Residue frames relative to the residue before (quaternion, step in Angstrom):
aa qw qx qy qz dx dy dz
M 1.0000 0.0000 0.0000 0.0000 0.00 0.00 0.00
P 0.5424 -0.6011 0.4577 0.3674 3.63 -1.08 0.60
Q 0.6502 -0.4933 0.3908 0.4257 3.55 -1.28 0.20
S 0.7218 -0.4841 0.2800 0.4078 3.59 -1.27 0.39
D 0.7637 0.1933 -0.1461 0.5984 3.60 1.17 -0.49
P 0.0092 0.8644 -0.5026 0.0122 3.59 0.65 1.10
N 0.4487 -0.6288 0.5311 0.3482 3.52 -1.21 0.34
S 0.7078 -0.5098 0.2895 0.3940 3.53 -1.23 0.44
D 0.6272 0.5473 -0.3527 0.4274 3.61 0.99 -0.73
E 0.6630 0.4967 -0.3078 0.4680 3.58 0.94 -0.86
T 0.6571 0.5055 -0.3096 0.4656 3.56 0.97 -0.86
F 0.6274 0.5378 -0.3285 0.4574 3.58 0.95 -0.88
D 0.6640 0.5114 -0.3077 0.4505 3.57 0.88 -0.95
F 0.6808 0.4923 -0.2890 0.4589 3.58 0.92 -0.91
V 0.7323 0.4482 -0.2367 0.4548 3.57 0.85 -1.02
V 0.7926 0.3215 -0.1474 0.4967 3.59 0.83 -1.01
N 0.7569 0.4116 -0.2471 0.4434 3.58 0.46 -1.17
K 0.7428 0.3701 -0.2161 0.5143 3.58 1.04 -0.75
G 0.4850 -0.7405 0.3827 0.2643 3.56 1.31 0.20
N 0.4074 0.7356 -0.4651 0.2768 3.60 1.08 0.56
G 0.2691 -0.7742 0.5266 0.2255 3.58 1.10 -0.64
I 0.6785 -0.4583 0.3591 0.4479 3.56 -1.29 -0.01
K 0.5863 0.5695 -0.3770 0.4357 3.61 1.09 -0.58
G 0.6510 0.5115 -0.3151 0.4641 3.58 0.99 -0.79
L 0.6344 0.5287 -0.3250 0.4608 3.54 1.05 -0.77
V 0.6615 0.4879 -0.3017 0.4831 3.58 0.96 -0.85
D 0.6583 0.5203 -0.3119 0.4458 3.60 0.92 -0.87
A 0.6581 0.5278 -0.3071 0.4405 3.56 1.13 -0.64
G 0.6332 -0.5914 0.3129 0.3891 3.58 1.27 0.11
M 0.2795 0.7749 -0.5217 0.2219 3.58 1.18 0.41
E 0.1640 -0.8222 0.5425 0.0530 3.59 -0.83 0.99
T 0.7471 0.2533 -0.1823 0.5869 3.59 1.27 -0.17
V 0.5529 -0.6002 0.4575 0.3532 3.56 -1.22 0.44
P 0.3885 -0.7356 0.4955 0.2497 3.63 -0.61 1.05
Q 0.6858 -0.4879 0.3584 0.4040 3.52 -1.28 0.42
L 0.6451 0.5562 -0.3203 0.4147 3.58 0.96 -0.88
Y 0.7401 0.3761 -0.2109 0.5161 3.61 1.18 -0.47
T 0.5369 0.6357 -0.4036 0.3806 3.60 1.25 0.03
V 0.2951 -0.7896 0.5221 0.1302 3.55 -0.52 1.26
P 0.5236 -0.6134 0.4767 0.3497 3.63 -0.96 0.76
I 0.6350 -0.5888 0.3456 0.3615 3.55 -1.01 0.87
D 0.7083 0.4794 -0.2812 0.4351 3.60 0.88 -0.88
E 0.6797 0.4615 -0.2958 0.4874 3.61 1.27 -0.11
R 0.5245 0.6388 -0.4146 0.3808 3.59 1.26 -0.01
L 0.4819 -0.6351 0.5112 0.3211 3.55 -1.24 0.44
E 0.1581 -0.8133 0.5576 0.0511 3.54 -0.21 1.31
P 0.6285 -0.5778 0.3642 0.3721 3.62 -1.05 0.71
N 0.6670 0.5186 -0.3180 0.4301 3.60 1.01 -0.70
K 0.6311 0.5140 -0.3333 0.4759 3.57 1.31 -0.07
I 0.5886 0.5708 -0.3652 0.4410 3.59 1.28 -0.14
I 0.2583 -0.7732 0.5676 0.1156 3.56 -0.73 1.14
T 0.2224 -0.8333 0.4949 0.1057 3.58 -0.28 1.22
H 0.6928 0.4852 -0.2864 0.4501 3.59 1.15 -0.43
G 0.6257 0.5529 -0.3381 0.4343 3.61 1.24 -0.05
S 0.0222 -0.7795 0.6255 0.0265 3.55 -1.30 0.28
I 0.4011 -0.6601 0.5579 0.3036 3.55 -1.27 0.25
P 0.6276 -0.5691 0.3588 0.3918 3.63 -1.10 0.55
V 0.1816 -0.7196 0.6576 0.1296 3.55 -1.27 0.63
I 0.0897 -0.8334 0.5450 -0.0220 3.57 -0.49 1.25
D 0.2998 -0.7324 0.5889 0.1642 3.56 -0.85 1.05
V 0.0915 -0.8313 0.5481 0.0101 3.58 -0.48 1.22
S 0.2260 0.7997 -0.5281 0.1746 3.59 1.11 0.56
D 0.7471 0.1983 -0.1539 0.6155 3.60 1.22 -0.47
W 0.2428 -0.8123 0.5161 0.1215 3.57 0.04 1.32
G 0.6796 0.5256 -0.2878 0.4231 3.56 1.11 -0.66
D 0.4813 0.6730 -0.4348 0.3555 3.58 1.25 -0.19
P 0.4695 -0.6964 0.4598 0.2885 3.63 -0.67 1.02
K 0.6245 0.5421 -0.3444 0.4443 3.59 1.09 -0.64
V 0.6165 0.5283 -0.3384 0.4757 3.58 1.10 -0.69
K 0.6616 0.5048 -0.3039 0.4638 3.58 0.88 -0.94
Q 0.6577 0.5079 -0.3066 0.4642 3.55 0.94 -0.87
S 0.6519 0.5239 -0.3160 0.4480 3.59 0.95 -0.84
I 0.6483 0.5168 -0.3166 0.4609 3.58 0.99 -0.84
C 0.6930 0.4662 -0.2846 0.4705 3.60 0.82 -0.96
K 0.6299 0.5325 -0.3320 0.4577 3.59 1.04 -0.74
A 0.6632 0.4933 -0.3022 0.4748 3.58 0.93 -0.89
A 0.6467 0.5259 -0.3220 0.4490 3.60 1.00 -0.81
A 0.7005 0.4707 -0.2615 0.4684 3.56 1.06 -0.77
E 0.7717 0.4090 -0.1963 0.4457 3.56 0.92 -0.88
C 0.8448 0.0980 -0.0368 0.5248 3.60 0.87 -0.82
G 0.4339 -0.7607 0.4178 0.2417 3.59 1.25 -0.06
F 0.7400 0.2936 -0.1718 0.5802 3.58 1.33 -0.11
F 0.1916 0.7540 -0.6221 0.0879 3.55 -1.15 0.65
Q 0.3444 -0.6993 0.5751 0.2484 3.55 -1.28 0.32
I 0.1645 -0.7644 0.6126 0.1158 3.56 -1.18 0.62
I 0.1210 -0.7725 0.6214 0.0505 3.53 -1.10 0.84
N 0.8010 0.2520 -0.2167 0.4978 3.58 -1.29 0.44
H 0.2741 0.8005 -0.4770 0.2376 3.54 1.01 0.94
G 0.6031 -0.6234 0.3343 0.3687 3.59 1.23 -0.10
V 0.5802 0.5418 -0.4022 0.4561 3.62 1.18 -0.16
P 0.4614 -0.7228 0.4325 0.2786 3.62 -0.58 1.11
L 0.5948 -0.5886 0.4238 0.3465 3.54 -1.12 0.75
E 0.6494 0.5385 -0.3371 0.4179 3.58 0.94 -0.83
V 0.6087 0.5348 -0.3505 0.4697 3.60 1.14 -0.57
L 0.6691 0.5019 -0.2924 0.4636 3.57 0.97 -0.89
H 0.6707 0.4842 -0.3002 0.4749 3.57 0.90 -0.90
A 0.6532 0.5406 -0.3210 0.4220 3.57 0.96 -0.85
V 0.6795 0.4758 -0.3157 0.4608 3.60 0.91 -0.81
R 0.6155 0.5240 -0.3574 0.4678 3.61 1.04 -0.62
E 0.6626 0.5040 -0.3054 0.4622 3.57 0.90 -0.94
S 0.6391 0.5258 -0.3326 0.4522 3.59 1.02 -0.76
G 0.6013 0.5507 -0.3549 0.4573 3.58 1.14 -0.57
H 0.6458 0.4976 -0.3165 0.4849 3.56 0.99 -0.80
R 0.6314 0.5280 -0.3421 0.4533 3.60 1.03 -0.73
F 0.6587 0.5054 -0.3306 0.4488 3.58 0.88 -0.89
F 0.7425 0.4040 -0.2443 0.4751 3.58 0.77 -0.96
G 0.5885 0.5345 -0.3743 0.4774 3.56 1.31 0.06
L 0.4872 0.6586 -0.4343 0.3746 3.58 1.28 -0.07
P 0.5933 -0.5284 0.4448 0.4134 3.60 -1.20 0.36
N 0.6377 -0.5675 0.3556 0.3805 3.56 -1.09 0.66
E 0.6334 0.5448 -0.3521 0.4220 3.59 1.00 -0.74
E 0.6403 0.4915 -0.3242 0.4932 3.60 1.20 -0.49
R 0.6566 0.5048 -0.3141 0.4641 3.61 0.92 -0.86
S 0.6921 0.5198 -0.2940 0.4054 3.56 0.88 -0.94
K 0.4671 0.6604 -0.4511 0.3772 3.60 1.24 -0.05
Y 0.7336 0.3998 -0.2162 0.5052 3.57 1.22 -0.48
W 0.3368 0.7105 -0.5204 0.3330 3.56 1.28 0.38
P 0.6814 -0.5370 0.2806 0.4107 3.64 -0.98 0.72
E 0.7043 0.4654 -0.2821 0.4558 3.59 0.91 -0.84
N 0.7467 0.4318 -0.2032 0.4633 3.58 1.18 -0.55
S 0.5340 0.6867 -0.4053 0.2812 3.59 1.10 -0.63
P 0.4648 -0.7073 0.4609 0.2668 3.60 -0.92 0.88
T 0.7890 0.1243 -0.0720 0.5973 3.62 1.26 -0.22
D 0.4897 -0.6717 0.4648 0.3049 3.56 -1.10 0.62
T 0.5670 0.5864 -0.4040 0.4141 3.61 1.22 0.15
V 0.7541 0.2193 -0.1986 0.5863 3.61 1.23 0.12
V 0.1217 0.7921 -0.5878 0.1108 3.57 -0.86 0.95
L 0.2678 -0.7314 0.6100 0.1462 3.53 -1.18 0.77
T 0.0111 0.8043 -0.5924 0.0460 3.58 -0.81 1.02
T 0.2636 -0.7432 0.5862 0.1857 3.53 -1.33 0.11
S 0.7989 0.1550 -0.1906 0.5490 3.56 -1.13 0.75
F 0.6223 -0.5284 0.3829 0.4323 3.64 -0.95 -0.78
A 0.7794 -0.0991 0.1062 0.6094 3.58 0.68 -1.11
P 0.1933 -0.8564 0.4610 0.1296 3.60 0.52 1.18
Q 0.6659 0.5208 -0.3220 0.4262 3.59 0.95 -0.79
A 0.7410 0.3985 -0.2139 0.4963 3.59 1.22 -0.47
E 0.6395 0.5657 -0.3048 0.4220 3.59 1.28 -0.16
T 0.2872 -0.7231 0.5974 0.1943 3.55 -1.16 0.64
V 0.7432 0.1774 -0.1430 0.6291 3.58 1.29 -0.36
F 0.3316 -0.7730 0.5140 0.1680 3.57 -0.77 1.06
E 0.4430 -0.6404 0.5587 0.2855 3.52 -1.32 0.45
W 0.4738 -0.6894 0.4847 0.2556 3.56 -1.09 0.83
K 0.5330 0.6223 -0.3703 0.4377 3.57 0.66 1.14
D 0.1109 -0.7056 0.6917 0.1067 3.49 -1.31 0.67
A 0.1055 -0.8116 0.5733 0.0391 3.58 -1.14 0.50
L 0.1792 -0.7417 0.6387 0.0992 3.53 -1.04 0.90
T 0.0851 -0.8310 0.5493 -0.0195 3.56 -0.54 1.22
M 0.0586 -0.7836 0.6184 0.0052 3.55 -0.99 0.96
R 0.2746 -0.8046 0.5163 0.1030 3.55 -0.80 1.08
F 0.1760 -0.7682 0.6124 0.0622 3.53 -0.91 1.07
G 0.8665 -0.0481 0.0342 0.4957 3.61 -0.77 1.04
P 0.5289 0.0257 -0.7731 -0.3491 1.43 -2.48 -0.45
H 0.6400 0.5047 -0.3331 0.4740 3.56 1.21 -0.39
Q 0.7425 -0.3992 0.2689 0.4659 3.55 -1.26 0.04
Y 0.0133 0.7991 -0.6005 0.0251 3.55 -0.81 1.00
R 0.5266 0.6922 -0.3957 0.2948 3.55 1.21 -0.48
E 0.6057 0.5552 -0.3790 0.4257 3.60 1.07 -0.55
S 0.6888 0.4659 -0.2912 0.4730 3.60 1.17 -0.42
V 0.4568 0.7135 -0.4407 0.2968 3.61 1.23 -0.27
P 0.6329 0.5311 -0.3635 0.4304 3.67 0.91 -0.69
L 0.6517 0.5141 -0.3151 0.4602 3.59 1.23 -0.35
W 0.4988 0.6354 -0.4339 0.3989 3.59 1.27 -0.05
P 0.6549 -0.5262 0.3432 0.4201 3.64 -1.13 0.47
P 0.4832 -0.7025 0.4360 0.2879 3.62 -0.67 1.04
V 0.6507 0.5550 -0.3346 0.3958 3.63 1.00 -0.70
C 0.8029 0.2169 -0.1267 0.5407 3.61 1.19 -0.33
R 0.4070 0.7641 -0.4398 0.2390 3.59 1.27 -0.21
D 0.7239 0.4452 -0.2667 0.4546 3.59 0.64 -1.07
Q 0.6603 0.5183 -0.3078 0.4479 3.57 0.99 -0.83
V 0.6556 0.4951 -0.3119 0.4774 3.59 0.99 -0.81
L 0.6404 0.5289 -0.3240 0.4530 3.55 0.97 -0.85
E 0.6773 0.4784 -0.2986 0.4725 3.59 0.87 -0.90
Y 0.6369 0.5309 -0.3191 0.4590 3.57 1.00 -0.82
G 0.6817 0.4969 -0.2878 0.4534 3.56 0.86 -0.97
E 0.6730 0.4784 -0.2935 0.4818 3.56 0.98 -0.85
S 0.6556 0.5179 -0.3158 0.4497 3.60 1.00 -0.79
A 0.6599 0.5191 -0.3077 0.4476 3.58 1.11 -0.63
K 0.5217 0.6826 -0.4096 0.3066 3.61 1.14 -0.49
P 0.6734 0.4704 -0.3349 0.4616 3.67 0.81 -0.77
V 0.6123 0.5375 -0.3482 0.4636 3.59 1.08 -0.66
V 0.6468 0.5136 -0.3116 0.4698 3.56 0.93 -0.92
R 0.6590 0.5147 -0.3222 0.4439 3.59 0.88 -0.90
K 0.6557 0.5072 -0.3186 0.4597 3.60 0.90 -0.89
L 0.6516 0.5147 -0.3143 0.4601 3.57 0.92 -0.89
M 0.6843 0.4890 -0.2912 0.4559 3.57 0.86 -0.95
E 0.6275 0.5329 -0.3423 0.4530 3.59 0.98 -0.78
I 0.6767 0.4881 -0.2915 0.4678 3.58 0.92 -0.91
L 0.6849 0.4905 -0.2907 0.4537 3.58 0.87 -0.95
L 0.6673 0.4868 -0.3085 0.4718 3.59 0.99 -0.77
K 0.6166 0.5266 -0.3510 0.4683 3.58 1.02 -0.70
G 0.6290 0.5350 -0.3259 0.4603 3.57 1.12 -0.64
L 0.6778 0.4266 -0.2766 0.5311 3.57 1.33 -0.21
N 0.5750 -0.6309 0.3401 0.3947 3.56 1.31 0.39
V 0.3928 0.6825 -0.5116 0.3437 3.59 1.18 0.47
K 0.2824 -0.8055 0.5015 0.1412 3.57 -0.47 1.19
E 0.8141 0.0587 0.0273 0.5771 3.55 0.96 -0.88
I 0.2660 -0.7388 0.5983 0.1595 3.54 -1.06 0.82
D 0.1532 -0.8082 0.5639 0.0737 3.59 -0.20 1.26
K 0.7431 -0.4263 0.2753 0.4363 3.56 -1.33 0.13
A 0.6481 0.5261 -0.3310 0.4400 3.58 0.96 -0.81
R 0.6908 0.4594 -0.2826 0.4815 3.56 0.93 -0.87
E 0.6042 0.5420 -0.3570 0.4623 3.58 1.05 -0.65
Y 0.6298 0.5311 -0.3293 0.4613 3.58 1.02 -0.83
E 0.7012 0.4853 -0.2746 0.4443 3.57 0.90 -0.93
L 0.8149 0.3474 -0.1264 0.4464 3.56 0.95 -0.89
M 0.8345 0.2694 -0.0952 0.4712 3.60 1.04 -0.58
T 0.6399 0.5775 -0.3375 0.3784 3.62 1.14 -0.08
A 0.7232 0.3758 -0.2425 0.5263 3.60 1.21 -0.23
S 0.1445 0.7747 -0.6103 0.0803 3.54 -1.00 0.79
I 0.2438 -0.7419 0.6123 0.1235 3.50 -1.30 0.51
V 0.1424 -0.7627 0.6250 0.0864 3.57 -0.91 0.92
T 0.0554 -0.8029 0.5933 -0.0167 3.55 -0.75 1.09
I 0.2101 -0.7215 0.6421 0.1517 3.54 -1.09 0.78
N 0.1635 -0.7826 0.5973 0.0635 3.55 -0.45 1.25
Y 0.0715 -0.8029 0.5918 0.0065 3.55 -0.90 0.94
Y 0.0680 -0.7862 0.6140 -0.0173 3.55 -0.71 1.18
P 0.2252 -0.8003 0.5340 0.1536 3.63 -0.14 1.17
R 0.6590 -0.4938 0.3854 0.4164 3.54 -1.24 0.48
C 0.2257 -0.7969 0.5547 0.0801 3.54 -0.90 1.01
P 0.4842 -0.6955 0.4401 0.2970 3.63 -0.83 0.91
N 0.7921 0.0310 -0.0292 0.6089 3.60 1.14 -0.50
P 0.1606 -0.8585 0.4788 0.0885 3.60 0.35 1.24
D 0.5824 0.5978 -0.3848 0.3942 3.61 1.13 -0.47
L 0.6663 0.5291 -0.2971 0.4335 3.59 1.18 -0.49
T 0.7803 0.3395 -0.1349 0.5076 3.57 1.15 -0.55
A 0.3477 -0.7162 0.5609 0.2268 3.58 -1.32 -0.11
G 0.4359 -0.6630 0.5364 0.2877 3.55 -1.00 0.83
I 0.7340 -0.1375 0.0930 0.6586 3.55 1.03 -0.95
F 0.4440 -0.6850 0.5138 0.2640 3.56 -1.02 0.83
P 0.6662 -0.4975 0.3569 0.4258 3.62 -1.18 0.37
H 0.1912 0.7653 -0.5843 0.1910 3.55 -0.88 1.02
S 0.2734 -0.6740 0.6317 0.2683 3.51 -1.36 0.07
D 0.5239 -0.6433 0.4571 0.3204 3.57 -1.16 0.53
S 0.4481 -0.6883 0.5034 0.2684 3.56 -1.14 0.62
S 0.4943 0.7019 -0.3974 0.3242 3.58 1.29 -0.17
I 0.5846 -0.4742 0.4791 0.4515 3.53 -1.39 -0.26
I 0.7280 -0.1698 0.0963 0.6572 3.53 0.90 -1.01
T 0.2364 -0.7249 0.6232 0.1740 3.53 -1.33 0.33
V 0.1235 -0.7648 0.6304 0.0490 3.55 -0.96 0.95
L 0.0814 -0.8599 0.5020 -0.0450 3.55 -0.26 1.36
L 0.2049 -0.7264 0.6444 0.1229 3.52 -1.13 0.84
Q 0.2003 -0.7700 0.5966 0.1053 3.58 -0.74 1.08
D 0.3596 -0.6298 0.5983 0.3407 3.53 -1.34 0.02
D 0.6836 -0.5205 0.3254 0.3949 3.61 -1.24 -0.15
N 0.5014 0.6825 -0.4108 0.3377 3.60 1.24 0.20
G 0.3446 -0.7376 0.5128 0.2725 3.59 1.11 -0.52
G 0.3939 0.7382 -0.5042 0.2137 3.55 -1.30 -0.25
L 0.5930 0.5486 -0.3715 0.4575 3.60 1.28 -0.09
Y 0.0476 -0.7994 0.5988 -0.0156 3.57 -0.86 1.03
V 0.2070 -0.7722 0.5951 0.0816 3.56 -1.07 0.90
R 0.4731 -0.6746 0.4828 0.2967 3.57 -0.95 0.86
T 0.4885 -0.6595 0.4880 0.2970 3.56 -1.01 0.82
T 0.6361 -0.5693 0.3605 0.3759 3.57 -1.16 0.56
D 0.6657 0.4744 -0.3200 0.4790 3.60 1.14 -0.44
G 0.5003 -0.7061 0.3842 0.3218 3.58 1.33 -0.03
N 0.6324 0.5977 -0.3123 0.3811 3.58 1.25 -0.10
G 0.8072 0.1820 -0.0936 0.5536 3.61 1.18 -0.18
W 0.3728 -0.7081 0.5617 0.2099 3.51 -1.39 -0.01
I 0.2196 -0.7724 0.5894 0.0884 3.55 -1.02 0.95
H 0.3889 -0.7111 0.5361 0.2360 3.56 -0.87 0.94
V 0.2700 -0.7358 0.5982 0.1669 3.58 -1.07 0.80
P 0.2518 -0.8141 0.4996 0.1555 3.61 -0.08 1.23
P 0.4866 -0.6587 0.4770 0.3191 3.60 -0.95 0.79
I 0.0747 -0.7454 0.6613 0.0387 3.55 -1.12 0.83
D 0.4348 -0.7190 0.4657 0.2778 3.57 -0.53 1.11
G 0.8134 0.2326 -0.1968 0.4955 3.55 -0.79 1.06
A 0.5938 0.5840 -0.3685 0.4129 3.60 1.22 -0.21
F 0.2754 -0.6811 0.6406 0.2234 3.49 -1.41 0.30
V 0.2700 -0.6911 0.6404 0.1985 3.53 -1.17 0.70
V 0.1181 -0.7986 0.5896 0.0271 3.56 -0.74 1.09
N 0.0510 0.7969 -0.6018 0.0150 3.57 -0.93 0.84
I 0.5078 -0.6372 0.5022 0.2897 3.49 -1.23 0.70
G 0.2671 -0.7699 0.5606 0.1468 3.57 -0.97 0.89
D 0.7267 -0.4361 0.3090 0.4315 3.55 -1.31 0.24
M 0.6419 0.5535 -0.3375 0.4095 3.58 0.92 -0.87
L 0.6874 0.4561 -0.2915 0.4843 3.59 0.98 -0.77
Q 0.5807 0.5433 -0.3856 0.4679 3.59 1.10 -0.51
I 0.6472 0.5059 -0.3135 0.4763 3.58 0.98 -0.83
M 0.6968 0.4830 -0.2838 0.4481 3.60 0.79 -1.00
S 0.7030 0.4470 -0.2634 0.4864 3.58 1.10 -0.67
N 0.3642 -0.7424 0.4788 0.2949 3.60 1.32 -0.10
D 0.7236 -0.4698 0.1970 0.4657 3.52 1.03 1.03
K 0.4096 0.6794 -0.5164 0.3224 3.64 1.12 0.25
Y 0.7394 0.2488 -0.1578 0.6054 3.56 1.05 -0.82
K 0.2668 -0.8026 0.5244 0.0983 3.56 -1.03 0.82
S 0.2792 -0.6824 0.6443 0.2033 3.53 -1.05 0.82
I 0.1811 -0.8151 0.5488 0.0402 3.55 -0.84 0.99
E 0.5257 -0.6283 0.4774 0.3177 3.54 -1.08 0.77
H 0.0581 0.7668 -0.6384 0.0338 3.53 -1.14 0.72
R 0.1355 -0.7813 0.6080 0.0406 3.53 -1.27 0.44
V 0.2528 -0.7430 0.5976 0.1640 3.55 -1.30 0.32
V 0.2720 -0.7450 0.5851 0.1692 3.55 -1.02 0.83
A 0.5201 -0.6233 0.4842 0.3265 3.55 -1.19 0.56
N 0.3628 -0.7294 0.5480 0.1900 3.55 -1.27 0.49
G 0.3489 -0.7847 0.4828 0.1715 3.55 -0.82 0.99
S 0.7696 0.3683 -0.1932 0.4846 3.58 1.21 -0.25
K 0.8081 0.1937 -0.0830 0.5501 3.61 1.11 -0.55
N 0.4748 -0.5978 0.5538 0.3326 3.51 -1.35 0.34
R 0.1961 -0.8043 0.5556 0.0777 3.58 -0.80 1.02
V 0.0922 -0.7715 0.6284 0.0387 3.57 -1.09 0.83
S 0.0483 0.7478 -0.6620 -0.0125 3.55 -1.13 0.70
V 0.1918 -0.7949 0.5706 0.0753 3.56 -1.14 0.67
P 0.0512 -0.8164 0.5751 0.0079 3.60 -0.11 1.23
V 0.2227 -0.6817 0.6723 0.1836 3.49 -1.37 0.51
F 0.1514 -0.7830 0.5996 0.0672 3.56 -0.61 1.16
V 0.1959 -0.7696 0.5991 0.1017 3.57 -0.61 1.15
T 0.0286 0.8307 -0.5471 0.0983 3.56 -0.45 1.23
P 0.5036 -0.6011 0.5021 0.3646 3.58 -1.18 0.39
P 0.5923 -0.5133 0.4492 0.4289 3.60 -1.22 0.24
M 0.6509 -0.5613 0.3471 0.3753 3.55 -1.14 0.63
D 0.7203 0.4481 -0.2633 0.4594 3.59 1.04 -0.68
A 0.4649 0.6889 -0.4456 0.3329 3.61 1.25 -0.02
V 0.2816 -0.7223 0.6071 0.1746 3.54 -1.20 0.64
I 0.0994 -0.8254 0.5557 -0.0093 3.55 -0.63 1.19
G 0.1878 0.7359 -0.6365 0.1348 3.53 -1.08 0.89
P 0.7290 -0.3638 0.2820 0.5066 3.61 -1.16 -0.15
L 0.4578 -0.6752 0.5020 0.2872 3.58 -0.89 0.92
P 0.5803 -0.5901 0.4171 0.3754 3.61 -0.99 0.72
E 0.6530 0.5327 -0.3141 0.4372 3.58 1.00 -0.81
A 0.6484 0.5395 -0.3165 0.4340 3.58 1.14 -0.65
I 0.7672 0.2815 -0.1681 0.5512 3.60 1.22 -0.36
E 0.3452 0.7847 -0.4652 0.2206 3.56 1.25 0.37
S 0.6507 0.5074 -0.3280 0.4599 3.61 1.20 -0.28
G 0.6896 -0.5059 0.2715 0.4414 3.55 1.24 0.32
E 0.3861 0.7249 -0.4864 0.2982 3.59 1.24 0.16
Q 0.4557 -0.6571 0.5236 0.2940 3.57 -1.11 0.66
P 0.4526 -0.6687 0.4997 0.3135 3.62 -0.88 0.80
L 0.3125 -0.7680 0.5376 0.1535 3.54 -0.95 0.95
Y 0.7580 0.2954 -0.1523 0.5613 3.55 1.30 -0.32
K 0.4120 -0.6620 0.5648 0.2703 3.53 -1.22 0.57
E 0.5651 -0.5547 0.4627 0.3985 3.56 -1.25 0.18
V 0.0450 -0.7907 0.6106 -0.0029 3.55 -1.00 0.89
V 0.4314 -0.6442 0.5592 0.2936 3.54 -1.19 0.59
C 0.5512 -0.6694 0.3792 0.3229 3.57 -0.73 1.06
V 0.6427 0.5336 -0.3479 0.4256 3.57 0.89 -0.85
D 0.6432 0.5149 -0.3327 0.4589 3.62 1.04 -0.69
Y 0.6434 0.5152 -0.3231 0.4650 3.57 1.00 -0.80
F 0.6755 0.4991 -0.2978 0.4538 3.56 0.90 -0.94
R 0.6255 0.5285 -0.3472 0.4571 3.60 0.99 -0.74
H 0.6429 0.5107 -0.3162 0.4753 3.56 1.02 -0.81
H 0.6895 0.5018 -0.2830 0.4389 3.58 0.84 -1.03
F 0.7734 0.3724 -0.1881 0.4772 3.57 0.80 -1.03
G 0.6061 0.5746 -0.3572 0.4181 3.59 1.25 -0.04
K 0.7365 0.3187 -0.2087 0.5590 3.56 1.29 0.07
K 0.6393 -0.5172 0.3905 0.4138 3.55 -1.27 0.21
H 0.6233 -0.4928 0.4321 0.4266 3.56 -1.29 0.22
D 0.1051 0.8061 -0.5714 0.1124 3.57 -0.72 1.05
G 0.7396 -0.4119 0.2246 0.4825 3.53 0.63 1.16
K 0.7404 -0.3760 0.3041 0.4669 3.57 -0.88 -1.00
K 0.2960 0.8038 -0.4818 0.1849 3.59 1.17 0.39
S 0.5382 0.6312 -0.4159 0.3727 3.62 1.13 -0.44
L 0.5962 0.5946 -0.3641 0.3980 3.60 1.06 -0.67
E 0.5782 0.6034 -0.3800 0.3964 3.59 1.12 -0.57
F 0.5363 0.6332 -0.3915 0.3977 3.58 1.23 -0.47
A 0.7758 0.3332 -0.1652 0.5097 3.57 1.07 -0.76
R 0.5526 0.6486 -0.3955 0.3429 3.58 1.20 -0.31
I 0.4531 -0.6752 0.5156 0.2701 3.55 -1.04 0.83
């Protein structure tokens, strides 16, 4: 491990090149926040920027067919880009089990975790990473992440190569979330005047997903660092399972503050991604969000990122501009958008400019 006040090069080598991640740094006995993780003062989430009287909608989806439920989902997608859903049908034991499996994986010795580092992983459907884009960042995020890819092509033959301590739980979680994702997508697309989801559109919008276990180890001084910097997701939608620690903040619609998303046991946090903002021609909004580090507990969250296949071409849906609206975005190949998004540090919503006309 680097010395107690290491310079950034030493920390980078330990965390990235040697595959230890931030979890390895914490396990090695680090007692202060290294320079590489120290956020400039003007980029920190200051208390005066937190809006205590605001909240995002909480929608009971026990009756998906209720017109009021559909209206609430489309309204939230258009106005604030974030909402929570309850009574969605995924059993609590499935949700608790996948969170616990995340703690088990990150509780493994580093030599076991590092088997899934990009250079070591036995399959490209599972990978362990740290921060967001280490090669492009001057300040790292206080986070490691284990990512597993579902579809659209055959992935099941690689599932036995996933980490045994979380494999079954992630698989059950990902499969259990699929009906929820489908219901959400059907409602959101109908709100864009899409009458029917044919096989081609289903392939583009509903057959690929990524399940990530985000791990934020306890931080000795969380005010100095960031769990995740402000960003919007590149996905179509993201369906997120929080734990009970909190720490997720969403930018207000006026752009001047941040609203905490309180954990609700059994709820999913749903947010609109850049891809759906593009397809909706700005009717639905992807919204910046961020995560703060925790000074007392290890935090786990488990998002499902619903993404198009890499070869899909995405632009405003014909139905979204059928009334004569001018398209605000050009068509882009998903792999090109993702390379742009993941090739740089988190920087708010700037990735959308890649596709904007």
